[in-house]
C-alpha positions, -999 to +999 in steps of 0.1 A: +524-157+137+491-149+123+491-118+145+518-102+124+498-101+092+474-123+074+467-153+052+498-162+032+499-200+034+534-204+020+560-221+042+584-193+034+561-167+049+554-186+081+591-195+085+602-158+083+574-149+108+584-176+133+621-167+129+615-130+133+593-134+164+617-159+179+646-135+174+628-108+194+621-133+223+657-144+223+672-109+224+650-092+249+665-080+281+647-069+313+643-032+316+659-031+351+691-047+337+693-024+307+687+007+328+714-004+353+739-014+327+769+011+327+771+005+289+736+018+283+737+054+271+723+079+296+695+091+273+683+056+266+683+047+303+663+078+311+637+071+283+634+035+293+629+044+330+600+067+320+585+040+298+588+016+328+568+040+349+542+044+321+540+006+320+532+005+357+507+033+353+489+014+326+481-015+349+476+004+381+455+034+368+442+024+333+433-012+343+453-026+314+468-061+316+495-065+343+516-091+325+553-089+314+547-072+281+568-040+277+590-049+307+618-059+284+639-042+257+652-053+223+678-034+204+672-040+167+697-037+138+671-021+116+648+010+116+615-010+118+605-043+133+584-053+104+573-039+070+536-041+061+526-047+025+492-032+015+475-040-018+443-031-036+430-038-071+439-009-095+404+005-095+392-001-060+399+014-025+392-019-008+422-039+004+430-073-009+422-091+023+449-111+041+433-136+066+445-157+095+427-181+118+434-161+150+436-124+139+410-127+112+413-106+080+433-075+079+445-051+052+482-060+051+509-087+053+539-081+076+575-091+069+605-090+093+627-082+063+623-051+041+638-070+012+612-098+016+584-072+018+596-055-014+598-089-031+562-096-020+552-061-032+568-068-066+548-100-070+516-081-063+525-054-088+531-079-115+496-092-108+483-057-115+475-045-079+482-011-064+508-017-037+524+002-008+550-009+017+553+008+051+576+003+080+561-005+114+580+004+146+557-018+169+530-044+168+511-065+193+509-103+196+477-098+216+493-113+247+504-146+231+540-134+237+553-108+263+560-081+238+592-060+244+599-023+240+618-021+207+645+003+197+624+011+166+598+026+191+624+051+203+621+070+170+591+086+187+590+112+215+582+100+250+545+107+247+542+086+216+563+058+231+543+057+263+510+061+244+520+032+222+524+009+252+489+018+263+476+012+227+492-022+224+481-033+258+445-024+249+447-048+220+455-076+245+424-066+265+398-065+237+403-077+201+376-085+176+387-110+149+385-094+115+373-059+125+404-037+122+386-004+124+369-013+157+402-027+172+424+002+162+398+029+171+394+014+206+431+011+212+437+046+199+411+060+223+428+042+252+461+056+240+448+092+238+429+092+270+455+072+288+482+095+277+462+125+289+458+109+323+495+099+324+506+135+317+482+149+343+496+124+369+530+140+364+517+175+366+522+182+328+498+201+306+478+185+279+497+174+248+501+193+215+465+199+205+476+219+174+496+190+160+466+166+166+443+191+149+466+192+118+468+154+118+430+151+120+426+176+092+450+158+069+433+125+076+400+141+066+415+152+033+428+117+025+395+101+034+378+126+011+402+116-017+394+079-010+357+086-013+361+105-045+381+076-060+355+052-048+329+071-068+351+071-098+355+033-096+318+028-090+308+047-121+308+017-144+331+034-168+357+016-189+393+012-177+406+041-198+380+065-183+386+052-147+424+057-151+419+092-163+395+099-134+420+084-110+448+107-122+425+137-122+414+131-085+450+126-074+460+159-090+431+177-075+439+163-041+474+179-042+458+212-051+433+210-022+461+200+002+482+230-008+452+253-003+444+237+031+480+239+043+485+275+033+451+287+047+450+266+079+487+258+087+509+285+071+546+276+075+538+239+083+551+214+058+549+182+077+529+164+050+545+179+020+568+149+013+539+124+017+518+144-008+546+148-033+554+111-034+535+087-057+500+080-044+479+050-052+449+032-037+470+011-014+488+040+001+454+054+013+444+022+032+458+030+067+440+063+070+409+062+091+415+028+105+429+042+138+404+071+142+370+064+127+352+052+159+372+072+184+344+097+191+321+067+198+345+053+223+349+087+239+311+088+243+311+053+257+338+062+282+318+092+294+286+070+297+307+046+318+314+076+342+350+075+331+356+042+349+381+021+330+367-013+342+331-003+334+342+011+300+361-022+291+330-042+301+309-021+278+335-025+250+334-063+255+297-063+251+300-044+218+327-068+207+304-098+211+277-083+189+274-091+151+294-065+131+263-048+116+248-044+151+281-033+165+286-006+138+251+007+143+257+011+180+289+029+173+272+052+148+246+061+174+273+068+200+291+090+174+261+113+170+275+124+136+311+129+149+327+099+133+345+104+099+336+078+074+310+062+096+281+065+072 
């Protein structure tokens, strides 16, 4: 169960992880049976049929694993499959690491119950940490279990659902213990390029580039805030001064966001609620993990002459390098295009 989060050694944590994963295995049903079941709503059957086709495309055209993952379905009684708990010290933008023997160290701890996640978060707050709890619609067991399509994944549109299947299968193909940014950037590139090819195979135009551009722009704003906070915390000032600097930077971020939104995306308010809600160090942690090295992987894919098997072979070579050497290679591939890579 180390694949769900990281390093809590308590029996309670491992017990809930084992129970949660076991429940998914017990309740999964083959997609063919769900689609053919007269009790299945027509819209659900249609969406699962398309996901089934995307799953076949993943193995046949993207050279992703051809196992039984995402060939079954589980209907959950909750909006998310797990809730991740992120924590940082009050004056640091570095995650409190959570470590497991198989998955290595990651920035969060996952719970199958929202109440249990909030209880864990409360414990960390008492300790003085900045904490954030976020719901997760899907995760990968890295091929240890045949992962199902979950009802929580259907909150997305078809592109996001199909792309997530590509993303999670990519984790099964290449995974570097303890290097979340490498793993997520690689899987995100496979998701993005795989989805582009999947849409083209069905005669559809490219996806919503405008939406992606806004998402990328907002991520840059958040990463800039994180760097500014990092400088505040590295100043060597006393706690009172750092707290004042922290509050000042958060207020200035909200002003910069409003100016960026109104000048670049007038009428768009997709991120207003996120910005208006309380912000702390922990809430910034997920940003950049999924995107930082994507331009490097795009360059590597082009260098591999857009051959998926050749690309995966090159990625595996990178995965076997020491982290410092791997990061240096990725920086070179980026050629200045990777945010937060310096």
